[in-house]
Structures are given as structure tokens and as C-alpha cells.
N, CA, C, O and CB atoms as a CASP TS submission, in Angstrom:
PFRMAT TS
TARGET T0000
AUTHOR 0000-0000-0000
METHOD Language model
MODEL 1
PARENT N/A
ATOM      1  N   UNK     1      31.188  -8.138  -5.609  1.00  0.00           N
ATOM      2  CA  UNK     1      30.483  -6.856  -5.680  1.00  0.00           C
ATOM      3  C   UNK     1      31.419  -5.726  -5.227  1.00  0.00           C
ATOM      4  O   UNK     1      31.363  -4.618  -5.761  1.00  0.00           O
ATOM      5  CB  UNK     1      29.193  -6.886  -4.801  1.00  0.00           C
ATOM      6  N   UNK     2      32.262  -6.008  -4.260  1.00  0.00           N
ATOM      7  CA  UNK     2      33.200  -4.985  -3.776  1.00  0.00           C
ATOM      8  C   UNK     2      34.185  -4.573  -4.860  1.00  0.00           C
ATOM      9  O   UNK     2      34.468  -3.388  -5.040  1.00  0.00           O
ATOM     10  CB  UNK     2      33.962  -5.497  -2.553  1.00  0.00           C
ATOM     11  N   UNK     3      34.706  -5.565  -5.582  1.00  0.00           N
ATOM     12  CA  UNK     3      35.676  -5.235  -6.646  1.00  0.00           C
ATOM     13  C   UNK     3      34.983  -4.458  -7.767  1.00  0.00           C
ATOM     14  O   UNK     3      35.596  -3.612  -8.417  1.00  0.00           O
ATOM     15  CB  UNK     3      36.336  -6.530  -7.216  1.00  0.00           C
ATOM     16  N   UNK     4      33.698  -4.755  -7.987  1.00  0.00           N
ATOM     17  CA  UNK     4      32.953  -4.064  -9.038  1.00  0.00           C
ATOM     18  C   UNK     4      32.810  -2.582  -8.687  1.00  0.00           C
ATOM     19  O   UNK     4      32.994  -1.709  -9.535  1.00  0.00           O
ATOM     20  CB  UNK     4      31.557  -4.714  -9.240  1.00  0.00           C
ATOM     21  N   UNK     5      32.474  -2.312  -7.404  1.00  0.00           N
ATOM     22  CA  UNK     5      32.349  -0.927  -6.949  1.00  0.00           C
ATOM     23  C   UNK     5      33.703  -0.219  -7.056  1.00  0.00           C
ATOM     24  O   UNK     5      33.768   0.944  -7.456  1.00  0.00           O
ATOM     25  CB  UNK     5      31.820  -0.875  -5.489  1.00  0.00           C
ATOM     26  N   UNK     6      34.774  -0.916  -6.701  1.00  0.00           N
ATOM     27  CA  UNK     6      36.114  -0.345  -6.768  1.00  0.00           C
ATOM     28  C   UNK     6      36.460   0.000  -8.207  1.00  0.00           C
ATOM     29  O   UNK     6      37.068   1.035  -8.480  1.00  0.00           O
ATOM     30  CB  UNK     6      37.153  -1.317  -6.183  1.00  0.00           C
ATOM     31  N   UNK     7      36.064  -0.887  -9.135  1.00  0.00           N
ATOM     32  CA  UNK     7      36.314  -0.647 -10.551  1.00  0.00           C
ATOM     33  C   UNK     7      35.571   0.576 -11.045  1.00  0.00           C
ATOM     34  O   UNK     7      36.126   1.377 -11.797  1.00  0.00           O
ATOM     35  CB  UNK     7      35.917  -1.855 -11.369  1.00  0.00           C
ATOM     36  N   UNK     8      34.288   0.732 -10.621  1.00  0.00           N
ATOM     37  CA  UNK     8      33.514   1.890 -11.013  1.00  0.00           C
ATOM     38  C   UNK     8      34.135   3.174 -10.486  1.00  0.00           C
ATOM     39  O   UNK     8      34.169   4.184 -11.188  1.00  0.00           O
ATOM     40  CB  UNK     8      32.090   1.757 -10.522  1.00  0.00           C
ATOM     41  N   UNK     9      34.626   3.138  -9.248  1.00  0.00           N
ATOM     42  CA  UNK     9      35.276   4.320  -8.673  1.00  0.00           C
ATOM     43  C   UNK     9      36.518   4.676  -9.460  1.00  0.00           C
ATOM     44  O   UNK     9      36.788   5.853  -9.698  1.00  0.00           O
ATOM     45  CB  UNK     9      35.635   4.085  -7.202  1.00  0.00           C
ATOM     46  N   UNK    10      37.280   3.665  -9.868  1.00  0.00           N
ATOM     47  CA  UNK    10      38.512   3.887 -10.622  1.00  0.00           C
ATOM     48  C   UNK    10      38.182   4.506 -11.980  1.00  0.00           C
ATOM     49  O   UNK    10      38.870   5.420 -12.435  1.00  0.00           O
ATOM     50  CB  UNK    10      39.294   2.558 -10.803  1.00  0.00           C
ATOM     51  N   UNK    11      37.127   4.006 -12.624  1.00  0.00           N
ATOM     52  CA  UNK    11      36.724   4.555 -13.920  1.00  0.00           C
ATOM     53  C   UNK    11      36.278   6.005 -13.773  1.00  0.00           C
ATOM     54  O   UNK    11      36.596   6.841 -14.619  1.00  0.00           O
ATOM     55  CB  UNK    11      35.594   3.713 -14.536  1.00  0.00           C
ATOM     56  N   UNK    12      35.543   6.306 -12.702  1.00  0.00           N
ATOM     57  CA  UNK    12      35.092   7.686 -12.484  1.00  0.00           C
ATOM     58  C   UNK    12      36.282   8.603 -12.270  1.00  0.00           C
ATOM     59  O   UNK    12      36.312   9.718 -12.791  1.00  0.00           O
ATOM     60  CB  UNK    12      34.137   7.766 -11.277  1.00  0.00           C
ATOM     61  N   UNK    13      37.275   8.135 -11.497  1.00  0.00           N
ATOM     62  CA  UNK    13      38.458   8.949 -11.248  1.00  0.00           C
ATOM     63  C   UNK    13      39.230   9.204 -12.541  1.00  0.00           C
ATOM     64  O   UNK    13      39.712  10.312 -12.776  1.00  0.00           O
ATOM     65  CB  UNK    13      39.363   8.271 -10.218  1.00  0.00           C
ATOM     66  N   UNK    14      39.342   8.162 -13.381  1.00  0.00           N
ATOM     67  CA  UNK    14      40.053   8.312 -14.655  1.00  0.00           C
ATOM     68  C   UNK    14      39.351   9.321 -15.538  1.00  0.00           C
ATOM     69  O   UNK    14      39.997  10.142 -16.189  1.00  0.00           O
ATOM     70  CB  UNK    14      40.165   6.964 -15.382  1.00  0.00           C
ATOM     71  N   UNK    15      37.999   9.261 -15.562  1.00  0.00           N
ATOM     72  CA  UNK    15      37.239  10.224 -16.380  1.00  0.00           C
ATOM     73  C   UNK    15      37.457  11.634 -15.878  1.00  0.00           C
ATOM     74  O   UNK    15      37.577  12.566 -16.673  1.00  0.00           O
ATOM     75  CB  UNK    15      35.734   9.890 -16.370  1.00  0.00           C
ATOM     76  N   UNK    16      37.513  11.805 -14.538  1.00  0.00           N
ATOM     77  CA  UNK    16      37.729  13.143 -13.980  1.00  0.00           C
ATOM     78  C   UNK    16      39.093  13.660 -14.392  1.00  0.00           C
ATOM     79  O   UNK    16      39.222  14.829 -14.756  1.00  0.00           O
ATOM     80  CB  UNK    16      37.605  13.127 -12.443  1.00  0.00           C
ATOM     81  N   UNK    17      40.124  12.809 -14.342  1.00  0.00           N
ATOM     82  CA  UNK    17      41.483  13.217 -14.737  1.00  0.00           C
ATOM     83  C   UNK    17      41.513  13.602 -16.207  1.00  0.00           C
ATOM     84  O   UNK    17      42.135  14.597 -16.579  1.00  0.00           O
ATOM     85  CB  UNK    17      42.500  12.085 -14.463  1.00  0.00           C
ATOM     86  N   UNK    18      40.839  12.812 -17.050  1.00  0.00           N
ATOM     87  CA  UNK    18      40.805  13.093 -18.478  1.00  0.00           C
ATOM     88  C   UNK    18      40.107  14.430 -18.731  1.00  0.00           C
ATOM     89  O   UNK    18      40.578  15.228 -19.541  1.00  0.00           O
ATOM     90  CB  UNK    18      40.092  11.955 -19.239  1.00  0.00           C
ATOM     91  N   UNK    19      38.987  14.681 -18.045  1.00  0.00           N
ATOM     92  CA  UNK    19      38.262  15.938 -18.214  1.00  0.00           C
ATOM     93  C   UNK    19      39.132  17.122 -17.806  1.00  0.00           C
ATOM     94  O   UNK    19      39.155  18.144 -18.492  1.00  0.00           O
ATOM     95  CB  UNK    19      36.963  15.926 -17.393  1.00  0.00           C
ATOM     96  N   UNK    20      39.849  16.988 -16.686  1.00  0.00           N
ATOM     97  CA  UNK    20      40.725  18.055 -16.231  1.00  0.00           C
ATOM     98  C   UNK    20      41.837  18.327 -17.244  1.00  0.00           C
ATOM     99  O   UNK    20      42.140  19.483 -17.542  1.00  0.00           O
ATOM    100  CB  UNK    20      41.323  17.702 -14.871  1.00  0.00           C
ATOM    101  N   UNK    21      42.440  17.271 -17.769  1.00  0.00           N
ATOM    102  CA  UNK    21      43.526  17.443 -18.738  1.00  0.00           C
ATOM    103  C   UNK    21      43.002  18.121 -20.013  1.00  0.00           C
ATOM    104  O   UNK    21      43.677  18.977 -20.585  1.00  0.00           O
ATOM    105  CB  UNK    21      44.172  16.070 -19.082  1.00  0.00           C
ATOM    106  N   UNK    22      41.803  17.735 -20.452  1.00  0.00           N
ATOM    107  CA  UNK    22      41.228  18.341 -21.661  1.00  0.00           C
ATOM    108  C   UNK    22      40.935  19.821 -21.397  1.00  0.00           C
ATOM    109  O   UNK    22      41.167  20.674 -22.254  1.00  0.00           O
ATOM    110  CB  UNK    22      39.923  17.589 -22.098  1.00  0.00           C
ATOM    111  N   UNK    23      40.419  20.112 -20.193  1.00  0.00           N
ATOM    112  CA  UNK    23      40.127  21.504 -19.843  1.00  0.00           C
ATOM    113  C   UNK    23      41.396  22.358 -19.816  1.00  0.00           C
ATOM    114  O   UNK    23      41.403  23.480 -20.323  1.00  0.00           O
ATOM    115  CB  UNK    23      39.427  21.568 -18.483  1.00  0.00           C
ATOM    116  N   UNK    24      42.464  21.828 -19.226  1.00  0.00           N
ATOM    117  CA  UNK    24      43.731  22.552 -19.152  1.00  0.00           C
ATOM    118  C   UNK    24      44.307  22.760 -20.544  1.00  0.00           C
ATOM    119  O   UNK    24      44.801  23.844 -20.854  1.00  0.00           O
ATOM    120  CB  UNK    24      44.735  21.799 -18.268  1.00  0.00           C
ATOM    121  N   UNK    25      44.249  21.727 -21.391  1.00  0.00           N
ATOM    122  CA  UNK    25      44.774  21.843 -22.752  1.00  0.00           C
ATOM    123  C   UNK    25      43.948  22.867 -23.541  1.00  0.00           C
ATOM    124  O   UNK    25      44.502  23.635 -24.328  1.00  0.00           O
ATOM    125  CB  UNK    25      44.761  20.459 -23.468  1.00  0.00           C
ATOM    126  N   UNK    26      42.622  22.880 -23.332  1.00  0.00           N
ATOM    127  CA  UNK    26      41.739  23.824 -24.021  1.00  0.00           C
ATOM    128  C   UNK    26      42.068  25.253 -23.626  1.00  0.00           C
ATOM    129  O   UNK    26      42.158  26.133 -24.482  1.00  0.00           O
ATOM    130  CB  UNK    26      40.267  23.517 -23.709  1.00  0.00           C
ATOM    131  N   UNK    27      42.252  25.491 -22.311  1.00  0.00           N
ATOM    132  CA  UNK    27      42.575  26.838 -21.854  1.00  0.00           C
ATOM    133  C   UNK    27      43.956  27.266 -22.357  1.00  0.00           C
ATOM    134  O   UNK    27      44.170  28.435 -22.676  1.00  0.00           O
ATOM    135  CB  UNK    27      42.521  26.909 -20.320  1.00  0.00           C
ATOM    136  N   UNK    28      44.882  26.321 -22.426  1.00  0.00           N
ATOM    137  CA  UNK    28      46.222  26.642 -22.894  1.00  0.00           C
ATOM    138  C   UNK    28      46.201  27.023 -24.387  1.00  0.00           C
ATOM    139  O   UNK    28      46.927  27.918 -24.820  1.00  0.00           O
ATOM    140  CB  UNK    28      47.170  25.448 -22.654  1.00  0.00           C
ATOM    141  N   UNK    29      45.359  26.329 -25.155  1.00  0.00           N
ATOM    142  CA  UNK    29      45.268  26.648 -26.590  1.00  0.00           C
ATOM    143  C   UNK    29      44.569  27.981 -26.828  1.00  0.00           C
ATOM    144  O   UNK    29      44.832  28.643 -27.832  1.00  0.00           O
ATOM    145  CB  UNK    29      44.524  25.537 -27.336  1.00  0.00           C
ATOM    146  N   UNK    30      43.674  28.386 -25.911  1.00  0.00           N
ATOM    147  CA  UNK    30      42.963  29.643 -26.075  1.00  0.00           C
ATOM    148  C   UNK    30      43.893  30.847 -25.902  1.00  0.00           C
ATOM    149  O   UNK    30      43.696  31.886 -26.532  1.00  0.00           O
ATOM    150  CB  UNK    30      41.815  29.723 -25.082  1.00  0.00           C
ATOM    151  N   UNK    31      44.901  30.700 -25.047  1.00  0.00           N
ATOM    152  CA  UNK    31      45.784  31.831 -24.772  1.00  0.00           C
ATOM    153  C   UNK    31      46.763  32.122 -25.896  1.00  0.00           C
ATOM    154  O   UNK    31      47.565  33.051 -25.791  1.00  0.00           O
ATOM    155  CB  UNK    31      46.543  31.581 -23.511  1.00  0.00           C
TER
END
């Protein structure tokens, strides 16, 4: 169960990084 929670946390962190990268790329393309 502990490894499962750790895996979910890792997935959430990866999604946050992907969202930030997409946001930065979007703002860069707008300028």
C-alpha cells in the first residue's frame, strides 16, 4: 500500500510538471 501511495504521488508530480511545461510553452508562443 505504501508503494502504491508513492506511485500516485509520483504520477501527480509528473502531471504538475507537464502542466507547467505546457503553460510555459503556451505563453512563449503567445508572445
